[in-house]
NUMI-748139 format. One record per residue (C-alpha): residue in one letter; residue number from 1; x, y, z. Coordinates in nm, 3 decimals. Example, Ala and Ser with C-alpha at 12.3 -4.5 7.8 and 13.67 -1.06 7.14 Angstrom:
BEGIN
residuo,num,east,north,up
A,1,1.230,-0.450,0.780
S,2,1.367,-0.106,0.714
END
This chain:
BEGIN
residuo,num,east,north,up
M,1,-0.272,-0.297,1.681
S,2,-0.398,-0.059,1.938
E,3,-0.591,0.232,1.801
G,4,-0.703,0.399,2.118
N,5,-1.010,0.607,2.051
S,6,-0.959,0.600,1.676
K,7,-1.187,0.412,1.442
K,8,-1.167,0.271,1.094
L,9,-1.202,0.518,0.813
Q,10,-1.496,0.489,0.575
K,11,-1.437,0.344,0.228
N,12,-1.525,0.650,0.016
L,13,-1.260,0.625,-0.256
S,14,-1.374,0.488,-0.591
L,15,-1.138,0.381,-0.869
L,16,-1.168,0.724,-1.033
G,17,-1.120,0.895,-0.697
M,18,-0.809,0.693,-0.614
F,19,-0.669,0.750,-0.964
S,20,-0.729,1.123,-0.927
I,21,-0.544,1.134,-0.596
C,22,-0.248,0.946,-0.749
A,23,-0.236,1.155,-1.064
G,24,-0.311,1.480,-0.881
A,25,-0.029,1.418,-0.637
M,26,0.216,1.379,-0.927
I,27,0.120,1.644,-1.184
S,28,0.244,1.974,-1.047
S,29,0.581,2.150,-1.028
G,30,0.737,1.841,-1.182
I,31,0.605,1.936,-1.523
F,32,0.532,2.311,-1.493
I,33,0.852,2.427,-1.319
L,34,1.126,2.161,-1.316
P,35,1.164,2.099,-1.695
G,36,1.364,2.419,-1.744
I,37,1.596,2.333,-1.457
A,38,1.628,1.973,-1.579
F,39,1.699,2.093,-1.939
E,40,1.984,2.307,-1.805
A,41,2.134,1.993,-1.649
V,42,2.112,1.753,-1.947
G,43,1.982,1.931,-2.260
P,44,1.715,1.802,-2.504
A,45,1.758,1.450,-2.361
V,46,1.560,1.576,-2.064
F,47,1.255,1.375,-2.173
L,48,1.465,1.057,-2.139
A,49,1.539,1.154,-1.777
Y,50,1.166,1.182,-1.717
L,51,1.105,0.855,-1.897
L,52,1.371,0.679,-1.686
A,53,1.222,0.827,-1.370
G,54,0.877,0.709,-1.480
I,55,0.997,0.357,-1.554
M,56,1.165,0.334,-1.213
A,57,0.855,0.481,-1.048
F,58,0.643,0.211,-1.215
I,59,0.882,-0.066,-1.103
G,60,0.895,0.073,-0.751
T,61,0.519,0.110,-0.743
L,62,0.475,-0.263,-0.808
A,63,0.606,-0.321,-0.454
V,64,0.386,-0.044,-0.316
V,65,0.077,-0.196,-0.480
E,66,0.153,-0.543,-0.343
L,67,0.189,-0.407,0.008
S,68,-0.114,-0.178,-0.028
T,69,-0.339,-0.467,-0.133
A,70,-0.208,-0.682,0.154
M,71,-0.231,-0.403,0.412
P,72,-0.464,-0.121,0.298
K,73,-0.412,0.096,0.603
A,74,-0.375,0.468,0.675
G,75,-0.006,0.548,0.674
G,76,0.084,0.364,0.354
D,77,0.457,0.305,0.325
Y,78,0.509,0.388,0.696
Y,79,0.273,0.110,0.794
F,80,0.441,-0.141,0.562
I,81,0.789,-0.058,0.686
E,82,0.692,-0.046,1.055
R,83,0.528,-0.388,1.034
S,84,0.829,-0.523,0.841
L,85,1.132,-0.366,1.012
G,86,0.995,-0.257,1.349
P,87,0.878,0.057,1.536
L,88,1.209,0.247,1.516
A,89,1.241,0.209,1.138
G,90,0.867,0.277,1.104
T,91,0.888,0.601,1.302
V,92,1.174,0.730,1.086
S,93,0.994,0.626,0.769
G,94,0.668,0.784,0.884
F,95,0.832,1.119,0.959
L,96,1.031,1.120,0.636
S,97,0.723,1.050,0.425
W,98,0.504,1.290,0.622
M,99,0.754,1.575,0.586
A,100,0.833,1.494,0.222
L,101,0.469,1.508,0.119
S,102,0.401,1.813,0.335
L,103,0.695,1.994,0.174
K,104,0.579,1.886,-0.173
S,105,0.233,2.025,-0.091
S,106,0.379,2.350,0.039
F,107,0.580,2.381,-0.282
A,108,0.255,2.343,-0.480
I,109,0.090,2.612,-0.265
F,110,0.401,2.826,-0.319
G,111,0.356,2.787,-0.697
L,112,-0.013,2.866,-0.669
A,113,0.060,3.183,-0.471
E,114,0.338,3.287,-0.710
A,115,0.115,3.237,-1.017
T,116,-0.166,3.433,-0.852
H,117,0.074,3.713,-0.762
L,118,0.211,3.738,-1.118
I,119,-0.132,3.735,-1.280
F,120,-0.341,3.941,-1.038
G,121,-0.078,4.119,-0.830
V,122,-0.221,3.975,-0.509
N,123,0.009,3.962,-0.202
F,124,0.209,3.639,-0.220
T,125,0.227,3.563,0.155
M,126,-0.146,3.624,0.203
V,127,-0.244,3.391,-0.081
A,128,0.001,3.121,0.035
M,129,-0.127,3.121,0.392
L,130,-0.492,3.142,0.287
G,131,-0.431,2.854,0.045
A,132,-0.280,2.635,0.320
V,133,-0.571,2.713,0.552
G,134,-0.829,2.659,0.276
F,135,-0.701,2.315,0.175
T,136,-0.677,2.215,0.543
V,137,-1.038,2.313,0.603
L,138,-1.151,2.138,0.284
N,139,-0.999,1.811,0.404
I,140,-1.157,1.853,0.749
I,141,-1.502,1.903,0.596
G,142,-1.471,1.555,0.450
V,143,-1.296,1.327,0.206
K,144,-1.603,1.307,-0.019
G,145,-1.600,1.679,-0.096
A,146,-1.222,1.678,-0.143
I,147,-1.239,1.380,-0.380
K,148,-1.510,1.533,-0.597
M,149,-1.301,1.845,-0.636
E,150,-0.992,1.633,-0.707
I,151,-1.164,1.437,-0.986
I,152,-1.291,1.751,-1.160
M,153,-0.953,1.927,-1.148
V,154,-0.749,1.624,-1.257
V,155,-0.976,1.563,-1.557
G,156,-0.947,1.930,-1.651
L,157,-0.570,1.926,-1.607
L,158,-0.523,1.615,-1.823
A,159,-0.743,1.768,-2.093
I,160,-0.537,2.089,-2.104
L,161,-0.204,1.904,-2.125
A,162,-0.348,1.677,-2.395
L,163,-0.452,1.983,-2.600
Y,164,-0.105,2.138,-2.552
T,165,0.059,1.816,-2.676
G,166,-0.181,1.762,-2.965
F,167,-0.150,2.112,-3.108
G,168,0.222,2.138,-3.029
L,169,0.345,1.821,-3.203
P,170,0.303,1.958,-3.562
K,171,0.499,2.272,-3.466
I,172,0.808,2.093,-3.330
V,173,1.144,2.223,-3.462
I,174,1.374,1.920,-3.499
S,175,1.692,2.131,-3.480
N,176,1.605,2.215,-3.117
F,177,1.710,1.859,-3.028
D,178,2.068,1.910,-3.153
P,179,2.293,1.841,-2.966
F,180,2.079,1.576,-2.795
I,181,2.288,1.581,-2.473
A,182,2.420,1.922,-2.361
E,183,2.792,1.988,-2.409
G,184,3.002,1.869,-2.119
K,185,2.733,1.624,-2.009
S,186,2.715,1.246,-2.040
S,187,2.467,0.965,-2.007
I,188,2.535,0.971,-1.632
S,189,2.378,1.319,-1.633
I,190,2.051,1.159,-1.747
L,191,2.056,0.932,-1.438
A,192,2.136,1.227,-1.208
T,193,1.859,1.438,-1.369
A,194,1.615,1.147,-1.340
A,195,1.693,1.137,-0.967
I,196,1.622,1.510,-0.929
V,197,1.293,1.501,-1.122
F,198,1.189,1.185,-0.937
V,199,1.005,1.415,-0.696
S,200,0.751,1.448,-0.980
F,201,0.639,1.093,-0.902
G,202,0.666,1.121,-0.524
G,203,0.295,1.167,-0.464
L,204,0.228,0.821,-0.604
L,205,0.410,0.645,-0.321
N,206,0.237,0.857,-0.060
A,207,-0.108,0.810,-0.217
S,208,-0.093,0.463,-0.064
S,209,-0.153,0.631,0.271
V,210,-0.525,0.663,0.187
A,211,-0.555,0.297,0.076
E,212,-0.768,0.220,0.382
E,213,-1.041,0.442,0.235
A,214,-1.051,0.267,-0.105
K,215,-1.361,0.083,-0.213
N,216,-1.287,-0.273,-0.327
P,217,-0.910,-0.228,-0.259
R,218,-0.822,-0.557,-0.432
R,219,-0.915,-0.397,-0.765
T,220,-0.906,-0.024,-0.701
I,221,-0.550,0.006,-0.567
P,222,-0.362,-0.180,-0.851
F,223,-0.561,-0.018,-1.134
A,224,-0.550,0.333,-0.985
M,225,-0.182,0.344,-0.886
L,226,-0.029,0.162,-1.183
G,227,-0.268,0.334,-1.425
A,228,-0.177,0.676,-1.284
V,229,0.200,0.627,-1.315
V,230,0.166,0.501,-1.675
V,231,-0.064,0.787,-1.782
V,232,0.140,1.057,-1.610
S,233,0.477,0.919,-1.732
L,234,0.361,0.915,-2.095
L,235,0.210,1.261,-2.055
Y,236,0.533,1.397,-1.908
V,237,0.739,1.256,-2.194
M,238,0.506,1.390,-2.465
V,239,0.476,1.733,-2.304
L,240,0.855,1.759,-2.273
I,241,0.916,1.651,-2.634
V,242,0.674,1.926,-2.743
T,243,0.825,2.185,-2.510
V,244,1.184,2.115,-2.622
G,245,1.068,2.122,-2.983
L,246,0.890,2.456,-2.942
L,247,1.136,2.657,-2.729
P,248,1.498,2.728,-2.827
G,249,1.747,2.588,-2.577
K,250,1.861,2.932,-2.456
E,251,1.506,3.025,-2.358
L,252,1.420,2.690,-2.206
A,253,1.732,2.643,-1.991
G,254,1.661,2.755,-1.636
S,255,1.309,2.880,-1.713
L,256,1.056,2.843,-1.429
T,257,0.759,2.875,-1.667
P,258,0.869,2.672,-1.974
L,259,0.523,2.546,-2.081
A,260,0.359,2.886,-2.045
E,261,0.636,3.053,-2.250
A,262,0.614,2.791,-2.526
A,263,0.235,2.817,-2.536
K,264,0.247,3.199,-2.554
Q,265,0.496,3.200,-2.841
H,266,0.313,2.948,-3.056
F,267,-0.052,2.970,-2.952
G,268,-0.084,3.330,-2.833
Q,269,-0.272,3.449,-2.525
I,270,-0.524,3.165,-2.544
G,271,-0.246,2.908,-2.518
F,272,-0.079,3.104,-2.239
W,273,-0.400,3.121,-2.035
L,274,-0.482,2.755,-2.090
I,275,-0.139,2.646,-1.963
T,276,-0.161,2.895,-1.676
I,277,-0.501,2.754,-1.578
G,278,-0.353,2.405,-1.609
A,279,-0.067,2.502,-1.381
L,280,-0.308,2.644,-1.126
L,281,-0.512,2.324,-1.139
A,282,-0.193,2.120,-1.095
F,283,-0.085,2.316,-0.791
I,284,-0.434,2.290,-0.641
T,285,-0.467,1.915,-0.699
T,286,-0.119,1.846,-0.559
A,287,-0.179,2.058,-0.253
N,288,-0.521,1.904,-0.193
A,289,-0.411,1.543,-0.244
G,290,-0.090,1.613,-0.053
I,291,-0.262,1.732,0.263
M,292,-0.510,1.444,0.239
S,293,-0.232,1.186,0.211
A,294,0.023,1.350,0.442
S,295,-0.221,1.379,0.732
R,296,-0.259,0.998,0.741
Y,297,0.104,0.956,0.848
P,298,0.079,1.122,1.194
M,299,-0.255,0.941,1.231
A,300,-0.088,0.606,1.168
L,301,0.203,0.690,1.401
S,302,-0.046,0.786,1.670
R,303,-0.245,0.465,1.624
D,304,0.073,0.274,1.699
K,305,0.153,0.488,2.005
L,306,0.457,0.638,1.833
A,307,0.306,0.990,1.844
P,308,0.048,1.170,2.062
Q,309,-0.281,0.978,2.077
L,310,-0.476,1.292,1.994
L,311,-0.358,1.266,1.632
S,312,-0.538,0.933,1.574
K,313,-0.886,1.046,1.676
V,314,-1.141,1.043,1.392
N,315,-1.404,1.315,1.417
K,316,-1.753,1.160,1.445
K,317,-1.915,1.433,1.235
F,318,-1.674,1.443,0.943
D,319,-1.516,1.092,0.966
V,320,-1.166,1.232,0.921
P,321,-0.861,1.267,1.155
V,322,-0.907,1.638,1.229
M,323,-0.605,1.695,1.456
S,324,-0.378,1.508,1.216
I,325,-0.498,1.727,0.928
I,326,-0.457,2.048,1.130
T,327,-0.105,1.947,1.237
T,328,-0.011,1.877,0.874
G,329,-0.158,2.215,0.774
V,330,0.057,2.391,1.034
V,331,0.370,2.213,0.906
I,332,0.288,2.325,0.553
M,333,0.229,2.686,0.661
L,334,0.561,2.697,0.847
S,335,0.746,2.547,0.550
L,336,0.611,2.826,0.327
L,337,0.844,3.060,0.518
L,338,1.151,2.857,0.412
N,339,1.363,2.846,0.097
L,340,1.205,2.555,-0.093
D,341,1.474,2.489,-0.358
M,342,1.677,2.257,-0.138
L,343,1.364,2.101,0.003
V,344,1.261,1.973,-0.342
K,345,1.590,1.780,-0.366
A,346,1.546,1.658,-0.010
A,347,1.199,1.534,-0.101
S,348,1.345,1.337,-0.393
T,349,1.603,1.183,-0.162
V,350,1.337,1.084,0.092
I,351,1.108,0.941,-0.176
L,352,1.388,0.728,-0.320
L,353,1.472,0.604,0.030
S,354,1.108,0.517,0.083
Y,355,1.105,0.311,-0.237
I,356,1.417,0.126,-0.119
L,357,1.258,0.047,0.218
T,358,0.931,-0.055,0.051
N,359,1.103,-0.305,-0.177
L,360,1.297,-0.436,0.121
A,361,0.965,-0.476,0.308
V,362,0.827,-0.691,0.022
I,363,1.126,-0.923,0.045
I,364,1.105,-0.952,0.427
L,365,0.730,-1.016,0.429
N,366,0.747,-1.280,0.157
E,367,1.038,-1.460,0.325
S,368,0.903,-1.431,0.680
G,369,0.656,-1.719,0.637
I,370,0.367,-1.513,0.777
Q,371,0.050,-1.696,0.673
N,372,-0.182,-1.394,0.675
Y,373,0.029,-1.187,0.436
R,374,-0.205,-1.222,0.139
P,375,-0.179,-0.943,-0.117
S,376,-0.431,-0.957,-0.400
F,377,-0.152,-0.829,-0.632
R,378,0.192,-0.988,-0.646
S,379,0.500,-0.808,-0.782
P,380,0.628,-0.995,-1.088
L,381,0.981,-1.145,-1.112
Y,382,1.016,-1.172,-0.736
P,383,1.273,-1.125,-0.583
W,384,1.496,-1.009,-0.871
L,385,1.292,-0.702,-0.952
Q,386,1.306,-0.591,-0.588
F,387,1.686,-0.634,-0.569
I,388,1.733,-0.444,-0.897
S,389,1.506,-0.164,-0.773
I,390,1.702,-0.125,-0.450
V,391,2.033,-0.100,-0.637
V,392,1.903,0.148,-0.900
F,393,1.730,0.373,-0.642
A,394,2.048,0.379,-0.434
S,395,2.247,0.468,-0.747
M,396,2.008,0.754,-0.821
I,397,2.062,0.898,-0.472
V,398,2.440,0.880,-0.516
A,399,2.418,1.038,-0.865
M,400,2.211,1.329,-0.730
G,401,2.467,1.427,-0.468
F,402,2.456,1.454,-0.089
E,403,2.372,1.816,-0.017
S,404,2.002,1.741,0.037
I,405,2.085,1.461,0.280
E,406,2.147,1.720,0.552
I,407,1.778,1.811,0.561
S,408,1.683,1.442,0.558
L,409,1.913,1.382,0.853
G,410,1.742,1.665,1.039
I,411,1.405,1.500,0.985
I,412,1.548,1.167,1.096
M,413,1.678,1.323,1.417
L,414,1.330,1.464,1.486
A,415,1.183,1.117,1.427
L,416,1.434,0.959,1.664
F,417,1.344,1.215,1.932
C,418,0.975,1.132,1.887
Y,419,1.053,0.759,1.911
L,420,1.254,0.805,2.232
F,421,0.973,1.012,2.383
F,422,0.671,0.806,2.271
G,423,0.773,0.481,2.109
R,424,1.061,0.355,2.319
K,425,0.827,0.145,2.534
V,426,0.630,0.010,2.236
S,427,0.688,-0.361,2.195
R,428,0.541,-0.502,1.878
E,429,0.592,-0.805,1.665
F,430,0.718,-0.738,1.312
A,431,0.803,-0.944,1.006
L,432,1.181,-0.927,1.050
L,433,1.142,-1.118,1.378
H,434,0.954,-1.390,1.192
L,435,1.231,-1.409,0.932
I,436,1.499,-1.434,1.201
S,437,1.290,-1.699,1.378
R,438,1.259,-1.894,1.055
I,439,1.634,-1.878,0.986
T,440,1.731,-1.979,1.341
N,441,1.450,-2.236,1.360
R,442,1.315,-2.078,1.681
K,443,0.940,-2.029,1.726
L,444,0.794,-1.695,1.831
Q,445,0.580,-1.710,2.143
T,446,0.323,-1.457,2.016
H,447,0.135,-1.414,1.692
E,448,0.024,-1.051,1.720
L,449,0.115,-0.963,1.361
E,450,-0.077,-1.261,1.222
G,451,-0.385,-1.148,1.415
E,452,-0.348,-0.790,1.295
L,453,-0.320,-0.897,0.934
R,454,-0.623,-1.122,0.980
E,455,-0.833,-0.823,1.089
I,456,-0.701,-0.614,0.801
L,457,-0.801,-0.882,0.552
H,458,-1.147,-0.904,0.704
H,459,-1.183,-0.529,0.658
R,460,-1.029,-0.531,0.310
D,461,-1.257,-0.806,0.179
E,462,-1.552,-0.691,0.388
I,463,-1.592,-1.044,0.524
V,464,-1.909,-1.103,0.725
K,465,-1.857,-1.397,0.961
D,466,-2.104,-1.684,0.929
D,467,-2.181,-1.999,1.127
F,468,-1.884,-2.192,0.982
D,469,-1.645,-1.914,1.094
Q,470,-1.777,-1.951,1.447
L,471,-1.740,-2.329,1.420
V,472,-1.375,-2.294,1.316
E,473,-1.301,-2.053,1.603
E,474,-1.441,-2.308,1.851
A,475,-1.286,-2.615,1.683
I,476,-1.048,-2.853,1.858
V,477,-0.711,-2.859,1.680
L,478,-0.464,-3.146,1.677
I,479,-0.121,-3.103,1.518
A,480,0.085,-3.422,1.488
S,481,0.434,-3.472,1.350
E,482,0.441,-3.854,1.346
A,483,0.271,-4.081,1.092
M,484,-0.064,-4.223,1.201
T,485,-0.310,-4.496,1.104
T,486,-0.687,-4.460,1.111
D,487,-0.689,-4.652,1.439
S,488,-0.456,-4.405,1.613
L,489,-0.632,-4.108,1.448
F,490,-0.981,-4.223,1.546
R,491,-0.866,-4.308,1.899
E,492,-0.727,-3.956,1.942
C,493,-1.042,-3.798,1.796
A,494,-1.271,-4.019,2.010
D,495,-1.089,-3.935,2.334
T,496,-1.102,-3.562,2.252
L,497,-1.459,-3.537,2.122
A,498,-1.638,-3.779,2.356
P,499,-1.664,-3.541,2.657
L,500,-1.793,-3.262,2.430
L,501,-2.057,-3.489,2.277
N,502,-2.161,-3.641,2.612
L,503,-2.075,-3.986,2.476
N,504,-1.847,-4.273,2.571
S,505,-1.507,-4.263,2.403
E,506,-1.541,-4.624,2.283
N,507,-1.878,-4.545,2.120
V,508,-1.730,-4.252,1.929
F,509,-1.434,-4.465,1.823
K,510,-1.676,-4.735,1.698
L,511,-1.889,-4.480,1.509
L,512,-1.587,-4.337,1.332
H,513,-1.477,-4.684,1.216
E,514,-1.829,-4.777,1.105
R,515,-1.859,-4.456,0.904
E,516,-1.525,-4.518,0.734
A,517,-1.623,-4.877,0.655
E,518,-1.942,-4.763,0.478
S,519,-1.744,-4.553,0.229
S,520,-1.410,-4.380,0.248
T,521,-1.422,-4.023,0.381
V,522,-1.103,-3.938,0.189
I,523,-1.191,-3.656,-0.055
T,524,-0.846,-3.603,-0.211
P,525,-0.511,-3.777,-0.153
E,526,-0.440,-3.502,0.108
V,527,-0.783,-3.445,0.269
A,528,-1.038,-3.653,0.458
I,529,-1.372,-3.548,0.612
P,530,-1.503,-3.809,0.858
H,531,-1.850,-3.705,0.970
L,532,-2.083,-3.858,1.228
I,533,-2.452,-3.842,1.314
I,534,-2.504,-3.883,1.689
E,535,-2.805,-3.903,1.917
G,536,-2.921,-3.594,2.102
K,537,-3.013,-3.235,2.013
E,538,-2.838,-2.907,1.936
C,539,-2.492,-3.061,1.928
F,540,-2.240,-2.993,1.653
K,541,-1.859,-2.998,1.676
L,542,-1.558,-2.967,1.444
M,543,-1.211,-3.110,1.499
L,544,-0.915,-3.020,1.280
V,545,-0.623,-3.257,1.243
K,546,-0.296,-3.177,1.070
N,547,-0.032,-3.447,1.027
S,548,0.282,-3.344,0.843
E,549,0.396,-3.707,0.795
G,550,0.058,-3.830,0.674
I,551,-0.225,-4.057,0.795
K,552,-0.281,-4.395,0.634
F,553,-0.651,-4.442,0.557
S,554,-0.588,-4.721,0.306
D,555,-0.318,-4.854,0.075
E,556,-0.438,-4.607,-0.188
Y,557,-0.460,-4.309,0.050
D,558,-0.166,-4.327,0.288
T,559,-0.053,-3.962,0.301
V,560,-0.363,-3.775,0.419
K,561,-0.243,-3.459,0.593
A,562,-0.565,-3.264,0.655
V,563,-0.861,-3.414,0.841
F,564,-1.190,-3.234,0.920
V,565,-1.396,-3.435,1.170
L,566,-1.764,-3.329,1.189
A,567,-1.994,-3.467,1.458
G,568,-2.350,-3.350,1.512
S,569,-2.702,-3.447,1.610
R,570,-2.975,-3.503,1.351
D,571,-3.140,-3.164,1.412
Q,572,-2.814,-2.997,1.297
R,573,-2.840,-3.141,0.946
N,574,-2.845,-2.798,0.778
R,575,-2.533,-2.685,0.967
H,576,-2.372,-3.015,0.871
L,577,-2.441,-2.959,0.498
R,578,-2.332,-2.593,0.508
S,579,-2.005,-2.694,0.679
L,580,-1.935,-2.964,0.421
S,581,-1.997,-2.708,0.146
A,582,-1.760,-2.457,0.310
I,583,-1.486,-2.718,0.351
A,584,-1.529,-2.833,-0.010
Q,585,-1.486,-2.474,-0.136
I,586,-1.176,-2.420,0.080
I,587,-0.991,-2.734,-0.023
Q,588,-1.050,-2.658,-0.392
N,589,-0.815,-2.362,-0.369
P,590,-0.489,-2.454,-0.553
K,591,-0.288,-2.308,-0.262
F,592,-0.473,-2.504,0.008
E,593,-0.216,-2.782,0.047
I,594,0.077,-2.536,0.058
R,595,-0.089,-2.313,0.316
W,596,-0.201,-2.609,0.528
G,597,0.151,-2.751,0.517
N,598,0.309,-2.414,0.612
A,599,0.078,-2.362,0.911
T,600,0.260,-2.459,1.230
T,601,0.015,-2.349,1.502
D,602,-0.356,-2.396,1.568
R,603,-0.405,-2.020,1.519
Q,604,-0.250,-2.036,1.173
L,605,-0.471,-2.332,1.079
R,606,-0.781,-2.144,1.192
D,607,-0.675,-1.829,1.006
M,608,-0.621,-2.008,0.676
L,609,-0.979,-2.141,0.699
L,610,-1.129,-1.814,0.819
L,611,-0.962,-1.612,0.542
A,612,-1.024,-1.861,0.260
K,613,-1.223,-1.737,-0.033
R,614,-1.568,-1.897,-0.034
K,615,-1.937,-1.816,-0.053
R,616,-2.059,-1.721,0.292
L,617,-2.417,-1.805,0.397
END
């Protein structure tokens, strides 16, 4: 991947920080404004709509987590989809997600400005614009400061909602739940309502766009994202049960401040102010996390030459993509001038489409045969869960209606224009090409994507290359498809290694046979490690041999498929021992034989050794 003048972002996000971004991006208008509108659509069963949306968000997030742990890069779902389906699909996805999160952030700022106006009488437009500028500046100053603020506010917000739920449960009026589903509505209405309120979970998908900045992403990303959706889903359900139980249906239906009204009626001014403060915190956390996440989409598009290169530059002083953040801030300020009601529905549509594409990306990457696709978290029940998710998310879009699709189509047209202007000349390898190649049994001539994933894994696992890595990079590789004996193997190895060792081919051939006669170098039924001590100084070489049909070392071991030939002078004894230790660790991996068998090129063989989990010295 070409990144121009950009550089890798620092890993500043802890588990708590990542959790706070995920939770903060979700808890906002979805619980403080939408419940009244959702209640009007379905009645007291509204909490089931939120529960269904939460369950589907959790299932969809399994795919997001798998992709995020395999490719923790700025751009999140855009990056996954672009590397799976190609630059055109990636550009469209990037714009949709960028705009969806920007609009969600502007809606939060809109709520913040409206609440401030109602409480203090401050000019709405002034507060909204100052809020957009303020959050933009905060994210420019640095992620560390933004994260600290995010953690404090999310903890405070969760505490307030927990208090509301705890004190509200004993006061619930059971008769408020009768009839459970509003007259004239059906169970289909619950699905349609779940689709509308799905925007409440939208920030979770887009939080993956800051995965590149997560410390220890193998652990941080799964725990933070899945933990956030579980906590927020349960909180939504409990808060809604309390709210429906406290407010009569006539007062709740259509209300834009349902929690505040319920708190004021049953807990007085203290309850009202606590919920109001909670709402303000929610709007602030969503706006802050939204700008932080949204700005990584134009940065990722720019890195891939699908948008102006200026957007990918990371400021040396603050270590953040300043122009990308500023551009996102401008988009948010402009959207504050629009009618946001329809944009909320459009955001839900876009988010559901993103989940569909993300699950499709998981299927394509798993079936493509790409060796360096190595997520530390695997979605369970593959591929059935992914197929079910795609069908259900598509059904939710249909159930919601098509009026919001017009805005989505407008964003898609803008993305297509950007692709024609910037990305039309971009030629990049993507997973779908690998899948087509696998189906048609035609080999790709390049392995750009494998190399890109290799670098990502190095960055993810913070791998520091050692002497054995260098040895593997310089190794001679032989890939054979016909069965061999030790004679034919050793002859091939001798002819290849002799010039590099400054020895006669016959001498090397003889040394290999003598070493094998002393004691078998077969370590397992699949692996052998012939190793030689030669005369001379500062000489040490590695040769890798893969034979898919098997090499006959003896009657007992006649299907050896992996051979590591080590040859070195006596002064290289320590390197020799370290290399044997590294190989021993690698071949102990339960997936070694499968990965070795699936590797079809010398680059793939090298990569599987370079990326293997082992202790580096």
